[in-house]
N, C-alpha and C positions, 0 to 999 in steps of 0.2 A: 835572677842569679840562682844557680843550683846549690842546695845545701849539701854539705859533706860531713860525715861523721868520722871522727878520729878513733873512737872506741864506742862500742855498743854493748850494753849489759841488759839482759832480758830475764826477769824472774817470773815464771809462770806457775800458777796453781789452777785447780779446777774452778776456783771462785773468783779469780781475777789475775791481772798482770801488773808488774811494776817494771817500767822500761826507762833506761837512761840513754839519751841520745837518739830519740825517735824522730824520723823525718816523715811529715804528713804528705798527702797527695798534692797539696798546694805548695810544696817545698818549704813550708814553715818547719823550723827545727825546735823540738822540745827538749830541754835539759832533762826533765823528769816528766813521765806520764804515768798516772795511776789509773788503771782501766778496770771497770767492773766486769762481772760475769756476762758473757755474751758480747762484750766489746761495745755495747751501746752507750754506756755512761763512762766519762773519763774526766780527769782533772789534769791540766798540763801547766807546766811552767816553761813558757816559750823563750827562746833566745833571739828569735828574729822579730821583725816589726809586727805591730798589731794586725790581726786578721779581721776583715770586715764581718760584722755580725757576732763577734765574740764578746763575752762579758769580760770587762777589765776589773781586776781586783786592786784594792789599795795595798799599801805596804802591809797593813795588818792582815788583810786577806791572804796575801802571798805568804806571809810568815805562818799563818794558820795552815795553809796548804802544805808547806814544808814540814810542819809538825805532824800532819796526817801521814805524809810519806814516811817520815822517820818512825812513826808509831807502827805503820804497816811493816816496814823493814825489821823493826825490833821483834814483831810477832813472828815473822818468817824466820828470823835468825835466832829466836829464843834468847835475846840479849837484854838483860835487865839494865845495864848501863845506857844502852841506846833508848830504852823505854823512858828512863829518867831524863835524858837529854830532850826527847820529844815532848815530855811534859813541861819542861822549862821553856822550850821554844814556843809551845802552845800558849803558855801563860803570858809570855811577852807579846805574842800576836793578839791575844784577848785584851791585854792592856792597851795596845795601840788602837784596836777597834773600839774599845770603850772611850778612848780619847776622841776618836772621830765622831762617835754618837753623841756624847754628852759634854764635850769640851770642858772637862773637869780641870784641865791645866791650860788656861787661855794663853799663857805666855809661849806655849809650844805652837800656837797658830793652828 
């Protein structure tokens, strides 16, 4: 099935790109794609099904990715409120990852 974007937003600098609504060559759609300089490294949050050979992140990892995207956007927009939100989101992600690593709250499973 061919992916379709309803709206695309692309923020580019000489050091990297932040894309919302990116469609890859294999028709997988990313809600958010953070791409490094030269386009060789990137982090995506995909909307479509898993792609073979790609690393899957847990909820904690996904939340940490979102906090990185928010932090990058706050730097580009020079927005302190967005910076504080990204810090809180990152702390929540770190808390969830710590639960996955150490099971400090066994009733959460």
